C-alpha positions as CSV (number, residue, x, y, z in Angstrom):
1,M,-26.2,-20.7,-27.3
2,T,-27.1,-18.2,-24.5
3,K,-27.2,-14.6,-25.5
4,V,-25.2,-12.0,-23.7
5,S,-28.4,-10.2,-22.7
6,E,-29.7,-13.4,-20.9
7,I,-26.5,-14.2,-18.8
8,S,-27.2,-13.2,-15.1
9,R,-24.6,-10.7,-13.9
10,N,-23.8,-9.7,-10.3
11,W,-22.1,-6.4,-11.2
12,W,-20.2,-4.8,-8.4
13,H,-18.9,-1.2,-9.1
14,E,-16.0,0.6,-7.3
15,E,-16.6,4.4,-7.8
16,T,-14.1,7.2,-7.6
17,E,-16.4,10.0,-6.8
18,G,-13.8,12.9,-7.1
19,I,-13.1,12.1,-10.7
20,A,-16.4,10.4,-11.8
21,F,-14.8,7.2,-12.6
22,T,-16.1,3.6,-12.1
23,H,-14.9,-0.1,-12.8
24,A,-17.1,-3.0,-12.4
25,L,-16.6,-6.8,-11.6
26,D,-19.1,-9.6,-12.0
27,M,-18.7,-11.2,-8.6
28,K,-20.4,-13.4,-6.1
29,K,-20.4,-12.1,-2.6
30,L,-19.0,-14.6,-0.1
31,H,-19.2,-12.5,3.2
32,E,-20.2,-8.9,4.3
33,E,-19.9,-7.2,7.7
34,Q,-19.8,-4.0,9.2
35,S,-16.8,-3.7,11.8
36,P,-16.7,-1.0,14.1
37,Y,-14.5,0.9,11.6
38,Q,-15.6,0.0,8.1
39,K,-17.7,-2.2,5.7
40,I,-15.8,-5.5,4.8
41,E,-16.7,-7.6,2.0
42,I,-15.2,-10.7,0.4
43,F,-16.1,-11.6,-3.0
44,E,-15.4,-14.6,-5.6
45,H,-14.5,-13.6,-9.2
46,E,-14.2,-16.4,-11.9
47,S,-11.0,-15.2,-13.3
48,F,-9.6,-13.2,-10.4
49,G,-10.2,-15.3,-7.4
50,R,-11.1,-13.9,-4.0
51,V,-11.3,-10.1,-3.7
52,L,-11.1,-8.1,-0.6
53,T,-13.0,-4.7,-0.5
54,L,-13.2,-1.9,2.4
55,D,-16.0,0.5,2.2
56,G,-16.5,-0.3,-1.4
57,L,-12.9,0.0,-2.6
58,V,-10.6,-3.1,-3.7
59,Q,-7.8,-3.8,-1.5
60,A,-6.5,-7.1,-2.8
61,S,-7.4,-10.0,-5.0
62,H,-5.8,-13.4,-5.5
63,A,-5.1,-12.5,-9.0
64,D,-2.9,-9.5,-8.6
65,E,-2.1,-8.9,-4.8
66,F,1.4,-10.0,-5.4
67,M,2.1,-7.4,-8.0
68,Y,1.5,-4.7,-5.3
69,H,3.0,-6.5,-2.2
70,E,6.3,-7.5,-4.0
71,M,6.9,-4.2,-5.5
72,A,6.1,-2.4,-2.0
73,V,8.5,-4.5,-0.1
74,H,11.4,-5.8,-2.2
75,V,12.3,-2.5,-3.9
76,P,13.1,-0.6,-0.7
77,L,14.4,-3.7,1.1
78,L,16.7,-4.7,-1.7
79,G,17.7,-1.3,-2.9
80,R,20.3,-0.8,0.0
81,E,22.6,-3.2,1.8
82,R,21.3,-3.9,5.4
83,Q,22.5,-6.3,8.1
84,A,19.5,-6.3,10.4
85,A,16.6,-4.3,9.3
86,S,13.8,-3.3,11.3
87,V,10.4,-2.6,9.6
88,L,7.1,-1.1,10.6
89,I,4.0,-1.9,8.6
90,V,1.2,0.5,9.0
91,G,-2.2,-1.0,8.0
92,G,-1.7,-4.2,5.9
93,G,-4.6,-6.1,7.3
94,D,-4.6,-8.6,4.5
95,G,-1.1,-9.7,5.6
96,G,0.6,-9.7,2.1
97,I,3.2,-6.9,3.0
98,L,4.0,-9.1,6.0
99,R,4.4,-12.2,3.9
100,E,6.8,-10.6,1.6
101,V,8.9,-8.8,4.4
102,L,9.5,-12.1,6.1
103,V,11.1,-13.6,3.0
104,H,14.4,-11.8,3.9
105,D,16.5,-13.3,6.7
106,F,18.2,-10.0,7.2
107,V,14.9,-8.6,8.5
108,S,15.3,-8.8,12.3
109,R,12.1,-6.9,13.6
110,V,8.6,-6.3,12.2
111,V,6.0,-4.5,13.9
112,M,2.6,-4.3,12.1
113,V,0.0,-1.9,13.4
114,E,-3.6,-2.5,12.0
115,I,-6.7,-0.9,13.4
116,D,-9.4,-3.4,12.4
117,E,-8.7,-6.8,13.5
118,R,-11.6,-8.2,11.6
119,V,-9.8,-7.3,8.5
120,V,-6.8,-9.5,9.7
121,E,-9.2,-12.5,10.7
122,L,-11.3,-12.4,7.6
123,S,-8.3,-12.1,5.2
124,K,-6.8,-15.0,6.8
125,E,-10.0,-17.0,6.4
126,Y,-10.9,-16.2,2.9
127,L,-7.7,-14.9,1.2
128,A,-4.9,-16.8,3.0
129,I,-2.2,-14.5,1.5
130,N,-0.9,-13.5,4.8
131,G,2.6,-13.9,6.2
132,D,3.2,-15.7,9.6
133,Y,1.9,-13.8,12.5
134,N,3.6,-16.3,14.8
135,D,7.1,-15.5,13.5
136,P,9.3,-14.6,16.4
137,R,10.3,-11.4,14.5
138,V,6.7,-10.3,14.3
139,E,4.7,-8.0,16.8
140,L,1.1,-7.5,15.6
141,I,-0.6,-4.5,17.3
142,I,-4.2,-4.0,16.8
143,G,-4.7,-0.2,17.3
144,D,-4.7,3.2,15.8
145,A,-1.6,3.8,13.6
146,A,-1.7,7.5,14.4
147,D,-1.7,6.8,18.1
148,Y,1.0,4.3,17.7
149,M,3.3,6.6,15.8
150,R,2.8,9.5,18.3
151,K,3.9,7.1,21.0
152,A,6.7,5.7,19.1
153,R,8.1,9.2,18.4
154,A,7.9,10.2,22.0
155,G,9.9,7.0,23.0
156,G,12.5,7.4,20.4
157,D,11.7,4.2,18.6
158,Q,13.0,4.1,15.0
159,F,12.8,1.8,11.9
160,D,14.8,1.3,8.8
161,L,11.7,0.8,6.7
162,I,8.3,2.1,7.2
163,I,5.6,0.8,4.7
164,L,2.4,2.7,4.8
165,D,-0.1,0.0,3.5
166,L,-3.2,2.3,3.8
167,S,-6.5,2.1,2.5
168,E,-8.0,5.3,1.0
169,P,-8.5,8.3,3.3
170,V,-12.1,7.4,4.3
171,G,-13.1,5.6,7.4
172,P,-10.4,4.5,9.9
173,S,-7.5,5.6,7.6
174,S,-8.6,9.2,7.6
175,T,-6.6,9.7,10.8
176,V,-3.5,9.1,9.3
177,F,-3.7,11.5,6.3
178,T,-2.5,14.6,8.3
179,E,0.6,16.6,8.6
180,E,1.1,15.5,12.1
181,F,1.1,11.9,11.1
182,C,3.8,12.7,8.4
183,E,5.9,14.6,11.1
184,N,5.8,11.6,13.5
185,F,6.7,9.0,10.9
186,S,9.5,11.3,9.7
187,A,11.0,11.3,13.3
188,C,10.7,7.4,13.4
189,I,12.8,6.7,10.5
190,T,16.7,6.0,11.0
191,E,19.3,8.2,9.3
192,T,19.6,5.8,6.6
193,G,16.0,4.6,6.6
194,V,13.1,5.1,4.1
195,V,9.4,5.4,4.2
196,L,7.3,3.7,1.6
197,D,4.1,5.2,0.4
198,S,1.9,4.4,-2.6
199,D,-1.1,5.5,-4.5
200,S,-3.2,5.0,-7.8
201,I,-2.7,7.7,-10.2
202,F,-4.9,9.0,-12.9
203,M,-4.0,11.2,-15.8
204,G,-6.6,13.8,-16.7
205,K,-6.8,16.0,-19.7
206,D,-5.2,18.8,-17.5
207,R,-3.3,17.2,-14.8
208,A,-2.6,14.0,-12.9
209,Y,-4.6,13.0,-9.9
210,F,-3.9,10.9,-6.8
211,L,-6.5,8.6,-5.7
212,Q,-5.9,9.9,-2.1
213,E,-7.0,13.3,-3.1
214,L,-10.0,12.3,-5.0
215,C,-11.4,10.1,-2.2
216,G,-10.6,12.6,0.7
217,D,-9.5,16.0,1.5
218,K,-7.5,17.5,-1.3
219,D,-5.1,19.2,1.3
220,Q,-4.4,15.8,3.0
221,N,-2.3,14.0,0.1
222,L,0.7,12.4,1.8
223,V,2.9,13.0,-1.2
224,T,2.3,16.6,-1.6
225,I,2.7,17.2,2.0
226,M,6.1,15.5,2.0
227,Q,6.9,17.3,-1.0
228,S,6.1,20.7,0.2
229,K,7.0,20.4,3.8
230,K,10.3,18.5,3.4
231,L,9.9,16.6,6.6
232,L,12.2,14.1,4.9
233,P,14.0,16.0,2.4
234,H,14.3,13.5,-0.4
235,V,11.1,12.3,-2.2
236,S,11.6,9.9,-5.1
237,G,9.1,7.5,-7.0
238,Y,8.9,4.4,-9.1
239,R,5.9,2.9,-11.0
240,S,4.1,-0.4,-11.5
241,I,0.8,-1.9,-12.7
242,V,-1.9,-3.4,-10.2
243,Q,-4.5,-4.4,-12.4
244,L,-7.6,-4.2,-10.2
245,Y,-6.7,-0.8,-8.6
246,P,-8.4,2.1,-10.1
247,A,-6.7,3.2,-13.4
248,A,-4.2,0.4,-13.0
249,E,-1.3,2.9,-13.0
250,F,0.3,2.7,-9.6
251,G,2.9,4.9,-7.9
252,F,5.3,4.1,-5.0
253,F,7.0,7.0,-3.2
254,L,10.1,6.9,-1.1
255,Y,10.7,9.5,1.6
256,S,14.3,9.7,3.1
257,R,16.8,11.8,4.9
258,D,19.8,10.8,2.7
259,G,18.4,10.5,-0.9
260,H,19.8,7.2,-1.3
261,D,19.3,5.7,-4.8
262,Y,17.1,2.6,-4.3
263,S,17.0,1.8,-8.1
264,N,19.8,-0.7,-8.1
265,P,19.2,-4.1,-6.3
266,V,22.0,-5.1,-4.1
267,K,20.7,-8.8,-3.6
268,V,19.3,-11.2,-6.2
269,Y,15.6,-12.3,-5.7
270,E,12.9,-13.4,-8.0
271,G,9.2,-13.3,-6.8
272,R,6.0,-14.0,-8.9
273,H,6.3,-10.4,-10.0
274,Y,9.5,-8.9,-8.9
275,N,12.9,-9.3,-10.3
276,A,16.1,-7.4,-10.5
277,D,15.4,-6.1,-14.0
278,L,11.9,-5.0,-13.2
279,H,13.4,-3.4,-10.0
280,K,15.7,-1.2,-12.0
281,G,13.1,-0.5,-14.9
282,S,10.3,0.6,-12.5
283,F,12.3,4.0,-11.8
284,A,12.1,4.9,-15.5
285,L,9.3,7.4,-15.1
286,P,7.1,8.7,-18.0
287,T,7.4,12.4,-18.8
288,W,3.9,13.1,-17.5
289,W,4.8,11.7,-14.2
290,R,7.8,14.2,-14.0
291,K,5.8,17.1,-15.2
292,N,2.7,16.5,-13.1
293,L,3.9,14.8,-10.1
294,G,7.2,16.6,-9.4
295,F,9.6,13.8,-9.9
């Protein structure tokens, strides 16, 4: 029998510097490259399958990507009656958000803005969790989301749902963790629309921390910007678990003009993770959320 100490391990660590936290995975590296924007790595894990990391931070795995993608899409899309919904995906290079958005035939238009074409290409090759980029409803734009949002605002373009599927505020994503970006996306949402944001959450001994603030400038946390500036006056949240994200505790945040209650699904749909009961239950927030995060 092989002793544990004799087993060869290929430990990969994701480190959250701001809170001195790490978790480790024993994985085999399949691909690594430095794109013009970030370090892209693809790994194989015996239990979790393929894992995509950007600049050393987990973005998606075969094992749990649907937990994130389904909850990010179906709650805001099925939480309100819509006839012809327009959706903007900011980021989302692995393609999982696009896949879930396209499930619904009442979605009439999808624009996806991703800065790094290599993330799209490598995700299609190694993960194959993406939606159909050739769907006639889809427009894929390779470019800077901050620049796109600025132009969309100037041109009066608006969406019913904007999904901020962003990596942490390092590398190319740092350009969107600003008050200006928040002002621009707030102007690009319809009167009955909603913006979906999300982040990992840690509960420390004194307070709760967003991963955004731990990885970047503590003054550039989108949730606190939206809460304090009231660019869209109504901010609410729901929660889920994404097992390979730091701390596993994961929050979704809804920014809107009219404060619509998205906790009750208007259509029946069942995914690998999402269902109507989970939809409703995800809005039941722990006391520490309410006290620490302002919900």
